[in-house]
MARMIVO-721723 format. One record per residue (C-alpha): residue in one letter; x negated, z negated, y negated. Coordinates in Angstrom, 3 decimals, padded with zeros to 6 digits. Example, Ala and Ser with C-alpha at 12.3 -4.5 7.8 and 13.67 -1.06 7.14 Angstrom:
BEGIN
   aa       east         up      north
    A   -012.300   -007.800    004.500
    S   -013.670   -007.140    001.060
END
This chain:
BEGIN
   aa       east         up      north
    X    105.040    225.166    026.933
    X    102.225    227.695    027.218
    X    099.042    225.658    026.936
    X    096.878    228.723    027.584
    X    097.799    230.269    024.243
    X    096.052    227.431    022.430
    X    093.019    225.279    023.117
    X    093.706    222.694    025.779
    X    093.092    218.988    025.278
    X    089.765    219.032    027.113
    X    088.424    221.729    024.764
    X    089.744    219.880    021.730
    X    088.086    216.644    022.879
    X    084.754    218.372    023.484
    X    084.847    220.080    020.084
    X    085.287    216.724    018.361
    X    088.828    217.180    017.089
    X    090.529    213.948    015.973
    X    093.071    213.095    018.666
    X    095.525    210.276    019.281
    X    097.032    209.109    022.555
    X    099.890    206.648    022.963
    X    100.487    204.261    025.823
    X    103.681    204.677    027.821
    X    104.732    202.261    030.593
    X    104.253    203.763    034.053
    X    107.904    203.131    034.916
    X    109.303    204.644    031.694
    X    112.304    206.936    031.940
    X    111.964    210.435    030.524
    X    114.105    209.336    027.578
    X    111.870    206.317    026.907
    X    108.746    208.469    027.063
    X    110.318    211.008    024.733
    X    111.313    208.371    022.182
    X    107.740    206.988    022.165
    X    106.104    210.384    021.618
    X    108.634    211.434    018.967
    X    107.454    208.635    016.644
    X    104.212    210.392    015.714
    X    102.120    213.481    016.361
    X    100.459    212.390    019.618
    X    098.079    214.526    021.670
    X    098.454    212.755    025.030
    X    100.141    209.844    026.761
    X    098.235    207.316    028.840
    X    099.273    204.756    031.403
    X    097.604    202.159    033.560
    X    097.387    200.683    037.033
    X    094.365    198.430    036.476
    X    096.508    195.571    035.207
    X    099.945    196.255    036.616
    X    101.885    197.280    039.713
    X    101.501    200.849    040.830
    X    102.991    203.123    043.424
    X    102.273    206.791    043.875
    X    105.861    208.041    043.593
    X    106.138    206.422    040.158
    X    102.992    208.220    038.993
    X    104.323    211.565    040.254
    X    107.510    210.916    038.272
    X    105.597    209.828    035.138
    X    103.373    212.916    035.174
    X    106.395    215.128    035.821
    X    108.159    213.739    032.750
    X    105.029    214.251    030.625
    X    104.741    217.873    031.804
    X    108.418    218.515    031.061
    X    107.896    217.059    027.570
    X    104.798    219.228    027.087
    X    102.239    216.444    026.670
    X    099.114    215.785    028.796
    X    098.968    212.505    030.752
    X    095.995    210.210    031.389
    X    095.982    207.570    034.128
    X    093.635    204.586    034.489
    X    092.872    203.909    038.142
    X    093.052    200.461    039.719
    X    089.365    199.666    040.064
    X    085.861    200.993    039.462
    X    085.240    201.321    043.192
    X    088.306    203.512    043.628
    X    086.416    206.478    042.160
    X    086.385    208.064    045.612
    X    090.209    208.316    045.377
    X    090.253    210.307    042.117
    X    091.052    213.603    043.846
    X    093.983    211.997    045.670
    X    095.301    210.516    042.420
    X    094.958    213.875    040.649
    X    097.111    215.419    043.375
    X    099.919    213.230    041.944
    X    099.885    215.025    038.591
    X    097.787    213.503    035.793
    X    095.578    215.736    033.614
    X    093.203    212.912    032.727
    X    091.694    210.034    034.699
    X    090.135    206.878    033.273
    X    087.775    204.821    035.448
    X    087.561    201.148    034.364
    X    084.531    198.838    034.062
    X    081.783    201.365    034.734
    X    078.127    200.357    034.445
    X    076.271    202.471    036.973
    X    075.384    206.138    036.922
    X    076.292    206.296    040.650
    X    079.921    205.520    039.786
    X    079.922    208.246    037.136
    X    078.465    210.803    039.538
    X    081.029    209.874    042.189
    X    083.870    210.169    039.662
    X    082.669    213.625    038.560
    X    082.287    214.723    042.190
    X    085.874    213.849    043.121
    X    087.374    214.980    039.807
    X    086.229    218.614    039.860
    X    086.670    221.358    042.436
    X    083.694    223.265    043.841
    X    081.359    224.357    042.666
    X    081.416    221.843    039.868
    X    082.416    219.001    042.213
    X    083.738    218.261    045.676
    X    087.464    217.676    045.203
    X    089.593    218.675    048.195
    X    092.210    221.414    047.713
    X    095.914    220.693    048.081
    X    098.924    218.907    046.631
    X    102.264    220.215    045.405
    X    102.467    217.715    042.525
    X    099.156    218.754    040.952
    X    099.258    219.401    037.241
    X    099.678    223.077    036.360
    X    099.783    224.278    039.970
    X    102.985    226.293    039.479
    X    102.088    229.934    039.021
    X    098.467    229.242    040.005
    X    098.801    229.453    043.774
    X    095.425    231.067    044.343
    X    092.815    228.467    045.334
    X    090.038    229.840    043.141
    X    092.335    230.533    040.206
    X    093.618    226.950    040.234
    X    090.161    225.439    040.734
    X    088.745    227.360    037.766
    X    091.733    226.438    035.615
    X    091.495    222.770    036.577
    X    087.737    222.548    036.049
    X    088.200    223.668    032.445
    X    091.414    221.645    031.838
    X    091.264    218.204    033.461
    X    089.599    215.525    031.333
    X    087.599    212.615    032.712
    X    087.099    209.299    030.921
    X    084.663    206.573    031.887
    X    085.372    203.109    030.503
    X    082.528    200.927    029.239
    X    083.171    197.214    029.112
    X    079.735    195.600    029.058
    X    076.674    195.566    026.823
    X    074.714    197.121    029.684
    X    077.029    200.127    029.632
    X    076.909    200.351    025.838
    X    073.114    200.344    025.742
    X    072.830    203.043    028.440
    X    075.595    205.234    027.024
    X    073.398    208.342    026.868
    X    072.751    208.099    030.612
    X    076.448    207.737    031.453
    X    077.420    210.819    029.401
    X    076.608    213.313    032.149
    X    078.074    216.817    032.402
    X    081.736    216.525    033.363
    X    082.423    213.311    031.439
    X    084.671    214.135    028.482
    X    085.165    210.643    027.056
    X    083.514    207.273    027.168
    X    086.356    204.855    026.543
    X    086.400    201.379    025.331
    X    088.044    198.176    026.464
    X    087.307    195.683    023.709
    X    088.531    192.632    025.624
    X    086.125    192.692    028.564
    X    083.338    193.714    026.202
    X    084.014    190.639    024.049
    X    083.446    188.355    027.063
    X    080.078    190.030    027.546
    X    079.146    189.809    023.852
    X    080.057    186.100    023.850
    X    077.791    185.395    026.825
    X    074.726    187.253    025.479
    X    072.914    186.833    022.219
    X    071.956    190.383    021.338
    X    071.167    190.200    017.610
    X    071.965    193.892    017.079
    X    075.264    194.055    018.958
    X    077.339    191.089    017.834
    X    080.728    192.761    017.512
    X    082.740    195.480    019.220
    X    082.316    197.622    016.091
    X    078.512    197.222    016.302
    X    078.735    198.524    019.863
    X    080.890    201.483    018.842
    X    078.415    202.459    016.104
    X    075.501    202.091    018.516
    X    077.207    204.293    021.120
    X    078.066    206.967    018.541
    X    074.434    206.995    017.375
    X    073.190    207.362    020.960
    X    075.594    210.204    021.753
    X    074.739    212.202    018.640
    X    076.216    215.691    018.991
    X    076.947    215.359    022.732
    X    080.084    217.029    024.144
    X    081.027    213.585    025.488
    X    083.085    211.723    022.895
    X    084.086    208.116    022.296
    X    087.726    207.290    022.999
    X    088.628    203.889    021.566
    X    091.578    201.610    022.334
    X    092.399    200.791    018.720
    X    096.035    199.890    019.588
    X    097.160    199.784    015.947
    X    097.893    203.041    014.100
    X    096.806    201.341    010.851
    X    093.207    201.376    012.133
    X    093.030    205.174    012.423
    X    091.042    205.816    009.265
    X    088.627    202.989    009.999
    X    087.593    204.400    013.380
    X    087.793    208.069    012.422
    X    085.499    207.282    009.466
    X    083.046    205.601    011.873
    X    082.911    208.844    013.850
    X    085.227    208.008    016.751
    X    087.292    211.116    017.539
    X    089.811    209.938    020.171
    X    092.034    206.885    019.675
    X    094.383    205.199    022.126
    X    097.284    203.400    020.463
    X    100.268    201.237    021.323
    X    103.699    202.767    020.692
    X    105.003    202.511    017.134
    X    108.065    200.327    016.788
END
């Protein structure tokens, strides 16, 4: 599949196109992944290590299958403090990285630093399993391609993150993603009269971001909720597979 002939996913995210990702288990076979993505018109697959077992070989295999099937892959790393490992994880093949439970601008800056190659960041050069490295053997050619292709997502799961969303949306962050479950714990333990529900928080974040290039990516899970969140102004949705 020649992705260069059309806009890549990062460009489409930044331009505010309505996009849908579907979750695929990290240990899925190529056939299982294919049957999940055939059920609808998905723009990317995403998988997780925050809440499940993870080994690097499995991620290489997962990203390889996604590439063969012509769909970008996003991977959620194990922990907020693992941001320093983002470059190493990217060397295993994902196009997108999601960093969980982020509250501090320092974490965001560290994630951006290790996600991008110089001179946009400080990622180290190397890795045969990197996404799109075939045919882009030249160091500078690959770095430039990656810096305009890889997409970085920062996950907000607290009211503190939601209320400082504008600060977290620094250059290099393509999506601010949402984990409703951890956010609900935070909402339940604070009495903020303006932000009583997850939807209140989504609306607040969208208002804060305005016409920023950084978009909201929401774990809506259910395909029946598409119109609801697209109408609110969310542009990227993450769904469970359709049965």
